[in-house]
Each structure stands twice: as C-alpha cells, then as structure tokens.
C-alpha positions as CSV (number, residue, x, y, z in Angstrom):
1,M,101.1,-0.8,110.6
2,I,100.2,2.8,112.1
3,A,102.0,6.0,111.3
4,H,101.9,9.6,112.5
5,N,103.8,12.6,110.7
6,E,106.2,10.1,108.8
7,T,107.9,10.9,105.5
8,Y,108.2,8.3,102.8
9,E,110.4,8.2,99.9
10,E,110.7,6.1,96.9
11,N,108.9,3.2,98.8
12,T,106.3,0.6,97.9
13,I,103.5,0.7,100.6
14,S,100.6,-1.8,100.8
15,L,97.7,0.5,102.4
16,D,95.6,-2.5,103.4
17,G,95.0,-2.6,106.9
18,A,97.4,0.4,107.5
19,S,96.7,3.9,109.0
20,F,98.7,6.8,107.9
21,Y,97.9,10.5,109.7
22,G,99.7,13.4,108.6
23,C,102.5,11.4,106.5
24,T,104.2,12.8,103.5
25,F,104.9,10.3,100.4
26,R,107.2,11.2,97.7
27,R,107.8,9.3,94.6
28,C,106.2,6.3,96.7
29,K,104.1,3.5,94.7
30,L,100.9,3.2,97.0
31,I,99.0,-0.2,96.4
32,F,95.5,-1.1,97.4
33,S,94.2,-4.7,97.3
34,G,90.9,-4.2,98.9
35,L,91.4,-7.0,101.5
36,L,91.2,-4.8,104.5
37,P,90.1,-1.2,105.1
38,F,92.7,1.7,105.4
39,T,92.9,5.3,106.6
40,L,94.6,8.1,104.8
41,E,94.1,11.4,106.8
42,G,95.8,14.9,106.3
43,G,98.7,13.5,104.2
44,A,100.6,15.1,101.2
45,Y,101.3,12.9,98.2
46,H,104.1,14.1,95.7
47,D,104.6,12.2,92.7
48,C,103.6,9.1,93.6
49,N,102.0,6.3,91.7
50,W,98.8,4.5,92.7
51,E,98.0,0.8,92.0
52,F,95.1,-1.3,92.6
53,A,95.9,-5.2,92.9
54,G,93.8,-8.3,93.6
55,P,89.8,-7.7,94.5
56,A,90.5,-4.0,94.1
57,A,91.7,-4.3,90.6
58,N,88.9,-6.7,90.0
59,T,86.3,-4.2,90.8
60,I,87.9,-1.4,88.7
61,A,87.6,-3.9,86.1
62,F,84.3,-4.6,86.8
63,L,83.1,-1.0,86.9
64,S,85.1,-0.6,83.5
65,A,83.0,-3.3,82.0
66,L,79.7,-1.8,83.1
67,H,80.8,1.5,81.6
68,K,81.5,-0.2,78.4
69,A,78.4,-2.2,78.5
70,G,76.3,1.3,78.7
71,A,75.8,1.3,82.6
72,H,76.8,4.8,82.1
73,D,74.1,6.1,84.9
74,L,75.3,3.7,87.6
75,I,79.0,4.5,87.3
76,E,78.6,8.3,87.2
77,G,76.0,7.7,90.1
78,T,79.0,5.8,91.8
79,F,81.2,8.7,91.3
80,R,78.7,11.3,92.4
81,T,78.4,9.0,95.7
82,I,82.2,9.2,96.1
83,R,82.2,12.7,95.9
84,G,79.4,13.1,98.1
85,E,77.1,14.8,95.7
86,Q,74.3,11.9,95.8
87,A,72.4,10.9,99.2
88,T,71.4,7.4,97.7
89,S,73.4,4.6,96.9
90,P,74.1,4.0,93.1
91,I,73.5,0.2,93.8
92,A,69.7,0.8,93.9
93,M,69.7,2.0,90.8
94,R,68.1,-0.1,87.8
95,H,69.4,0.0,84.5
C-alpha cells in the first residue's frame, strides 16, 4: 500500500510493507510486525495506539529482558542510536 495525503479514522492499519506520505491518522491502531520495512513521512497522529506484533514484539521483549538482566548501557546506547545521538552501533558494545 502506498498512500499520499490520506486521512484514516478509527482504522486498524498494518504498517508492514506500506508507505504513508503526509497522511493523517485519528484514533487508529497502527501495528508493526517487523516482517517488512515501512515508510511514515510527514504524517500527523491523533489519539492513536501503536502495537508491536510477531517478530517486532519479540524484539521488544528481548530488549526488555536485556535491560532487566543489567545490560543498561546496551539499551541506552540503542536509544541514543535511534535518536541519532551516537554514531557507533550499540551492537558493537560489550557487556
């Protein structure tokens, strides 16, 4: 699915493999499974719920388990990389 400047209201939308450019989402449930990449550019999100499913949910559970096990530096490094604050990959970090 490729969408440009569309408005979605109270929809359940699978993000996997989709591209949304300038779209508006109102009270939608947006689901990412991690099966395919997706694109979200220039959108607006109002009162939406975000959900991870399948492999993406497994990745969140994995990161949570690492954090609980004491790998705080790895997890914080991962978030710094996501925010663009760190040039090196946290994967290269040793714990």
